C-alpha positions as CSV (number, residue, x, y, z in Angstrom):
1,M,-14.6,1.6,34.8
2,S,-11.4,2.7,32.9
3,Q,-9.8,-0.6,33.6
4,S,-12.8,-2.5,32.3
5,L,-12.8,-0.4,29.2
6,A,-9.1,-1.0,28.7
7,G,-9.7,-4.7,28.9
8,R,-12.2,-4.5,26.1
9,V,-9.8,-2.6,23.8
10,T,-8.1,-5.6,22.2
11,P,-4.7,-5.5,20.4
12,E,-6.6,-5.9,17.2
13,M,-8.7,-2.8,17.9
14,R,-5.6,-0.8,18.6
15,T,-3.9,-1.9,15.5
16,S,-7.0,-1.2,13.4
17,A,-7.1,2.3,14.8
18,F,-3.5,2.9,13.8
19,Y,-4.1,1.5,10.3
20,A,-7.1,3.9,10.0
21,S,-4.7,6.8,10.5
22,F,-1.8,5.4,8.6
23,F,-2.9,6.1,5.0
24,T,-4.9,9.3,5.5
25,G,-2.1,11.5,4.2
26,S,-1.6,9.2,1.2
27,G,-5.3,9.4,0.5
28,A,-5.1,13.2,0.4
29,A,-2.0,13.1,-1.8
30,V,-3.3,10.7,-4.3
31,M,-6.3,13.0,-4.8
32,F,-4.6,16.3,-5.0
33,L,-0.7,16.1,-5.1
34,P,-0.4,16.0,-8.9
35,I,-2.8,18.9,-9.3
36,W,-1.1,20.9,-6.5
37,L,2.3,20.3,-8.0
38,S,1.0,21.4,-11.4
39,G,-0.3,24.6,-9.8
40,Q,3.2,25.2,-8.5
41,G,4.6,25.1,-12.0
42,I,5.9,21.5,-11.8
43,T,6.0,19.7,-15.2
44,P,4.6,16.1,-15.7
45,E,8.2,14.8,-15.9
46,Q,9.1,16.5,-12.6
47,I,5.9,15.1,-11.0
48,G,7.1,11.7,-12.0
49,I,10.4,12.4,-10.3
50,I,8.8,13.8,-7.2
51,N,6.7,10.6,-6.9
52,A,9.7,8.3,-7.7
53,V,12.6,9.7,-5.6
54,P,10.9,9.0,-2.2
55,I,10.5,5.4,-3.4
56,V,14.2,5.1,-4.2
57,V,15.2,6.5,-0.8
58,I,12.7,4.2,1.0
59,L,14.1,1.3,-1.0
60,L,17.6,2.0,0.4
61,F,16.3,1.7,4.0
62,N,13.6,-1.0,3.8
63,L,15.7,-4.2,4.3
64,V,17.8,-2.6,7.0
65,I,14.8,-1.5,9.0
66,G,13.1,-4.8,8.5
67,R,16.1,-6.6,9.8
68,V,16.4,-4.2,12.8
69,A,12.7,-4.7,13.6
70,D,13.0,-8.5,13.6
71,R,15.9,-8.3,16.0
72,A,14.2,-5.7,18.3
73,G,12.3,-6.8,21.4
74,D,9.1,-6.0,19.6
75,W,8.2,-4.7,16.1
76,R,6.2,-1.9,17.9
77,Q,9.3,0.0,18.7
78,V,10.3,0.6,15.1
79,I,6.8,1.4,14.0
80,V,6.3,4.1,16.7
81,I,9.7,5.7,16.1
82,G,8.9,5.9,12.4
83,A,5.5,7.4,13.0
84,L,6.8,10.1,15.4
85,I,9.5,11.1,12.9
86,G,6.9,11.1,10.1
87,G,4.8,13.5,12.2
88,I,7.5,16.2,12.4
89,V,9.3,16.2,9.1
90,P,6.3,17.2,6.8
91,I,6.1,20.6,8.5
92,G,8.9,21.6,6.2
93,L,6.5,21.6,3.3
94,F,5.2,25.0,4.5
95,L,8.6,26.4,3.7
96,V,9.0,25.4,0.0
97,N,7.2,26.3,-3.3
98,E,9.7,25.2,-6.1
99,F,10.9,21.9,-7.5
100,W,14.0,21.1,-5.5
101,G,12.6,22.2,-2.2
102,I,9.4,20.3,-2.7
103,L,11.4,17.2,-3.8
104,L,13.5,17.3,-0.7
105,F,10.7,17.7,1.9
106,W,8.3,15.4,0.1
107,T,10.9,12.7,0.1
108,L,11.7,13.2,3.8
109,A,7.9,13.3,4.6
110,C,7.3,9.9,2.8
111,L,10.4,8.1,4.1
112,P,9.3,7.2,7.7
113,G,5.8,5.8,6.7
114,G,7.2,4.0,3.7
115,A,10.0,2.4,5.7
116,V,7.9,1.0,8.6
117,G,4.9,-0.1,6.5
118,P,6.3,-3.6,5.8
119,V,7.1,-3.9,9.5
120,L,3.5,-3.0,10.4
121,D,2.1,-5.6,7.9
122,A,4.4,-8.4,9.1
123,A,3.7,-7.6,12.8
124,T,-0.1,-7.5,12.2
125,M,-0.1,-10.7,10.2
126,R,1.8,-12.5,13.0
127,L,-0.6,-11.1,15.6
128,A,-3.6,-12.2,13.7
129,R,-2.3,-15.8,13.2
130,R,-1.3,-16.1,16.8
131,N,-4.7,-14.9,18.1
132,G,-6.8,-16.6,15.4
133,T,-8.1,-13.2,14.2
134,D,-8.3,-11.7,10.7
135,Y,-5.5,-9.7,9.2
136,G,-7.7,-8.5,6.4
137,V,-10.1,-6.7,8.7
138,M,-7.4,-4.8,10.5
139,R,-5.7,-3.8,7.2
140,A,-9.1,-2.8,5.8
141,W,-9.3,0.0,8.3
142,G,-6.2,1.5,6.6
143,T,-8.1,1.6,3.4
144,V,-11.1,3.2,5.1
145,G,-8.9,6.0,6.3
146,Y,-7.4,6.3,2.9
147,M,-10.8,6.3,1.2
148,L,-12.2,8.9,3.6
149,F,-9.5,11.4,2.6
150,N,-9.7,10.6,-1.1
151,G,-13.3,11.8,-1.1
152,L,-12.9,14.6,1.5
153,T,-9.9,16.2,0.0
154,G,-11.8,17.0,-3.3
155,Y,-14.5,18.9,-1.4
156,L,-12.0,20.7,0.9
157,V,-10.1,21.9,-2.1
158,V,-13.3,23.2,-3.7
159,W,-14.3,24.9,-0.5
160,F,-10.9,26.3,0.7
161,G,-8.7,26.3,-2.4
162,A,-5.5,24.6,-3.2
163,G,-3.8,26.1,-0.2
164,I,-5.6,23.6,2.1
165,F,-3.5,20.6,0.8
166,V,-0.3,21.1,2.8
167,P,-2.0,21.8,6.1
168,L,-4.2,18.8,5.6
169,F,-1.3,16.5,4.8
170,V,0.7,17.7,7.8
171,G,-2.2,17.4,10.1
172,M,-2.8,13.8,9.1
173,A,0.9,13.0,9.7
174,I,0.7,14.4,13.2
175,L,-2.5,12.4,13.9
176,R,-0.7,9.2,12.8
177,A,2.1,9.9,15.1
178,L,-0.2,10.4,18.1
179,V,-2.2,7.2,17.3
180,S,0.9,5.1,17.1
181,L,1.5,5.6,20.9
182,Q,-1.4,3.3,21.7
183,L,-0.2,0.4,19.6
184,P,0.0,-3.0,21.4
185,A,3.0,-5.2,21.8
186,F,3.0,-7.6,18.8
187,R,5.1,-10.4,20.2
188,V,4.4,-12.6,23.2
189,P,6.6,-14.5,25.6
190,V,7.6,-17.9,24.3
191,E,5.8,-19.7,27.2
192,Q,2.5,-18.0,26.6
193,K,-0.1,-20.3,25.0
194,T,-1.5,-19.1,21.7
195,I,-3.5,-20.4,18.8
196,A,-0.4,-21.1,16.9
197,A,0.9,-23.3,19.8
198,V,-1.9,-25.8,19.5
199,T,-2.2,-26.0,15.7
200,E,0.1,-27.8,13.3
201,P,2.5,-25.1,11.9
202,A,3.2,-24.9,8.2
203,P,6.9,-25.5,7.2
204,A,8.6,-22.1,7.5
205,A,12.0,-20.8,6.5
206,R,14.1,-19.2,9.3
207,R,16.6,-17.6,6.9
208,L,16.0,-15.7,3.7
209,R,18.3,-17.9,1.7
210,D,16.2,-21.0,2.6
211,V,13.2,-19.6,0.8
212,A,14.9,-17.7,-2.0
213,K,13.8,-20.1,-4.7
214,P,12.4,-19.3,-8.2
215,W,8.9,-20.6,-7.3
216,F,8.8,-18.3,-4.3
217,I,10.3,-15.2,-5.9
218,L,8.5,-15.2,-9.2
219,P,4.9,-14.7,-7.9
220,L,6.1,-11.9,-5.6
221,F,8.0,-10.3,-8.5
222,G,4.9,-10.7,-10.7
223,F,2.6,-9.0,-8.3
224,C,5.1,-6.3,-7.8
225,M,4.6,-5.5,-11.5
226,V,0.8,-5.4,-11.0
227,F,1.3,-3.2,-7.9
228,A,3.4,-0.8,-9.8
229,T,0.7,-0.2,-12.4
230,H,-1.6,1.0,-9.6
231,I,1.0,3.5,-8.5
232,V,0.9,4.9,-12.0
233,L,-2.8,5.6,-11.5
234,N,-2.0,7.2,-8.2
235,A,0.6,9.4,-9.7
236,F,-1.2,10.6,-12.8
237,G,-4.8,9.5,-12.6
238,S,-6.3,12.7,-11.1
239,L,-4.3,14.9,-13.5
240,L,-5.4,12.8,-16.6
241,W,-9.0,12.8,-15.5
242,K,-9.0,16.5,-15.0
243,E,-7.6,16.9,-18.5
244,Q,-10.5,14.8,-19.7
245,G,-12.9,17.3,-18.2
246,I,-13.9,15.5,-15.1
247,P,-14.5,18.0,-12.2
248,E,-12.3,17.9,-9.1
249,N,-15.2,17.2,-6.8
250,V,-15.9,14.1,-8.9
251,I,-12.3,12.9,-9.1
252,G,-12.1,12.6,-5.3
253,P,-15.2,10.4,-5.0
254,L,-14.0,8.3,-8.0
255,I,-10.7,7.6,-6.2
256,A,-12.6,6.9,-3.0
257,L,-14.8,4.4,-4.8
258,G,-11.7,2.3,-5.6
259,S,-10.7,2.5,-2.0
260,A,-14.2,1.4,-0.9
261,S,-14.0,-1.6,-3.2
262,E,-10.6,-2.4,-1.7
263,A,-11.9,-2.1,1.9
264,A,-14.9,-4.2,1.2
265,M,-12.8,-7.0,-0.3
266,M,-10.5,-6.9,2.7
267,F,-13.4,-7.1,5.2
268,L,-14.8,-10.1,3.3
269,W,-11.5,-11.8,2.7
270,K,-11.9,-14.4,5.5
271,R,-15.1,-15.7,3.9
272,F,-13.3,-16.9,0.7
273,G,-9.6,-16.4,1.2
274,G,-9.0,-19.9,2.5
275,K,-10.8,-21.6,-0.4
276,I,-8.3,-20.7,-3.1
277,S,-4.5,-20.7,-3.0
278,A,-2.6,-17.5,-2.5
279,R,-0.9,-17.6,-5.9
280,S,-4.2,-18.4,-7.7
281,V,-5.7,-15.2,-6.0
282,M,-2.6,-13.2,-7.2
283,L,-3.1,-14.6,-10.8
284,I,-6.8,-13.5,-10.8
285,S,-5.7,-10.1,-9.6
286,A,-3.1,-9.7,-12.4
287,G,-5.6,-10.7,-15.2
288,A,-8.3,-8.3,-13.9
289,A,-5.7,-5.5,-13.7
290,A,-4.6,-6.0,-17.3
291,L,-8.3,-5.7,-18.4
292,R,-8.9,-2.6,-16.2
293,W,-5.9,-0.7,-17.7
294,C,-6.9,-1.6,-21.2
295,V,-10.3,0.0,-20.7
296,M,-8.8,3.0,-18.8
297,G,-6.6,3.7,-21.9
298,L,-9.8,4.3,-24.0
299,E,-10.6,7.4,-21.9
300,P,-14.0,6.3,-20.8
301,G,-16.7,8.5,-19.3
302,I,-17.7,8.7,-15.7
303,A,-20.1,5.7,-15.8
304,I,-17.4,3.4,-17.0
305,L,-14.8,4.8,-14.6
306,I,-17.2,4.0,-11.8
307,V,-17.1,0.3,-12.9
308,L,-13.4,0.3,-13.3
309,Q,-12.9,1.8,-9.8
310,L,-15.2,-0.8,-8.3
311,S,-12.8,-3.4,-9.8
312,H,-10.0,-2.2,-7.5
313,G,-10.9,-4.7,-4.9
314,V,-10.0,-7.5,-7.4
315,T,-7.1,-5.8,-9.2
316,F,-5.3,-4.8,-6.0
317,A,-6.8,-5.9,-2.7
318,I,-7.0,-9.6,-3.2
319,G,-3.6,-9.8,-4.9
320,Y,-2.0,-7.9,-2.0
321,L,-3.6,-10.1,0.6
322,G,-2.6,-13.1,-1.3
323,C,1.0,-12.0,-1.3
324,V,1.0,-11.3,2.5
325,H,-0.5,-14.7,3.2
326,F,1.9,-16.4,0.8
327,I,4.9,-14.9,2.6
328,A,3.5,-15.8,6.0
329,N,2.8,-19.3,4.9
330,W,6.5,-20.0,4.0
331,T,8.5,-17.8,6.5
332,D,9.2,-17.9,10.2
333,E,8.6,-15.1,12.6
334,N,12.4,-14.5,12.8
335,I,12.4,-13.1,9.3
336,A,8.8,-11.9,9.1
337,A,9.6,-8.1,8.7
338,E,12.7,-8.7,6.7
339,T,10.9,-10.8,4.1
340,Q,7.9,-8.4,3.9
341,S,10.4,-5.6,3.4
342,L,12.1,-7.5,0.6
343,F,8.7,-7.8,-1.1
344,V,8.2,-4.1,-0.7
345,V,11.7,-3.4,-2.1
346,G,10.5,-5.3,-5.2
347,Q,7.4,-3.1,-5.4
348,Q,9.5,0.0,-5.0
349,L,12.1,-0.9,-7.7
350,L,9.4,-1.5,-10.3
351,T,7.4,1.5,-9.1
352,V,10.3,3.8,-9.6
353,M,10.9,2.6,-13.1
354,S,7.2,2.7,-13.9
355,V,6.5,6.2,-12.5
356,I,9.5,7.7,-14.2
357,G,8.8,5.9,-17.5
358,F,5.1,6.7,-17.4
359,G,5.9,10.4,-16.8
360,W,7.4,10.5,-20.3
361,I,4.7,8.3,-21.8
362,V,1.9,10.4,-20.3
363,Q,3.6,13.5,-21.6
364,G,3.4,12.1,-25.2
365,F,0.3,9.9,-25.1
366,G,-1.9,11.0,-22.3
367,A,-4.4,8.4,-21.1
368,H,-3.2,5.9,-23.7
369,A,-0.2,5.3,-21.4
370,F,-2.6,2.9,-19.6
371,F,-2.1,0.4,-22.4
372,A,1.5,0.0,-21.4
373,A,0.3,-0.6,-17.8
374,A,-2.0,-3.3,-19.1
375,G,0.9,-5.1,-20.8
376,M,3.0,-4.8,-17.6
377,A,0.2,-6.4,-15.5
378,A,-0.2,-9.2,-18.0
379,L,3.6,-9.9,-17.8
380,G,3.3,-10.0,-14.0
381,G,0.5,-12.6,-14.3
382,A,2.7,-14.7,-16.5
383,C,5.3,-14.8,-13.7
384,I,2.7,-15.9,-11.2
385,W,1.5,-18.6,-13.6
386,L,5.0,-19.9,-14.2
387,S,5.5,-20.3,-10.4
388,L,2.4,-22.4,-10.2
389,Q,3.9,-24.7,-13.0
390,M,7.1,-25.0,-11.1
391,R,5.4,-25.8,-7.7
392,P,1.6,-26.4,-7.8
393,A,-0.4,-25.1,-4.9
394,K,-1.2,-27.7,-2.2
395,G,-4.2,-29.7,-3.0
396,A,-4.1,-28.8,-6.7
C-alpha cells in the first residue's frame, strides 16, 4: 500500500509541496514585519535598512551558490542544505529587541531562503520541461502558501497580539526545512528518455558569455526594475495603509488578495503563456505596474485597493513567469541555476537601492512615494521594448 502511494506521489507533487512551505514566512513578514518593527521603536529609515541589508548579503552569495548548484550532482543538495540552515537561524530572533540585533538575525534568517530560491526555480523549470509538465502550477503553490499567511497573520495578531509574529515566522522556517527533505532529484541520467529527448531543442547557450548580449540583458534588467517596485509595496505597504486608517484585519486580506491573483494567474499560465512571446508578456506586466502604482499614490479607499491588488497577477506574476521562460529558452542546463541567480542578483541590486531610497521618500511624502515607483516601472518597460526592437520575438 505504501509503495503504491509512493508511486503516485510524483516529483511535481513533491516540488509543489515544498513551494507551498517556501514562502509562508515571507507571507507573514510582508503582513506584519513593518508594523512589528515600528512597535519595537524602529524608524522608517531603519525599516528600509532592515529590508535592504539581507538583500545585499544574499546578492554576494547568489552567483556562487548558483554555480555550485550547477556543478553538484543534483540541484536538490543545495536546496535542502539551505532550507535546513534556514530552519535553525531564525530562532535567534527570540533573543533581540533593538535595531542592531534585529538587523543581524533578520539578515541571517533571510539569507538561506534567498540564496537557494533561484536554484529552486531553475531546477523546477528544467524538471517541468523534461517531463512535459507545468512550471507555473508548481510555482503557484508557493504563492498559495504565501497568500495563506498573508491573511492568517492579520487575524493571529488581532487574537494574540504582536508577540505572535516571531514564533509564527520561526515555526514556518522549521516547517520549510522539514518539507525540503522529501524533495525529488531534479536531474536524470543522460541515457534516460525524456520529453526533451524527443523534441527539437531550442538553441541554448552553454556559457554565460554566450548569451550576455544587450537584447538578452535589457528585458531582464527592465523586469528587475518592475520587480523592485513590488518590494517597495512589501516593505512599506502595510505601514502606509495602517496610517491611512485601514484596520490590520483588513490589511492582511488585502495583501492576500494580491497573492490570490498571482496564484490564479500562475495556475492559468499554460492556457495562454505559449500564445505570446516572453518579452511581450514582460512588457504588458511593466505597463500594468506603472498604472497600478500611479493609482496607489492617490491613497485610494478599500474598494479601489481591492481592484489594485487583483491586478497583481498581471503586474507581477505574468512578468515573472515570462522572465523564467525567457531564460530557459536561451540557456542550457549547465548554466541554468547560475543564469537564474544572475537574474535574481539584478533584482536584488535594484531592490536594495529602491527600498533604501523609498525609505527616505516615504518618510517625506507618504503614499505619494508610489508615483516614483510608477516611473521606475515605466522605465523598466522601456528597456523591454528596446530589446524587442533589437531582436524581435520569433514569429513577429
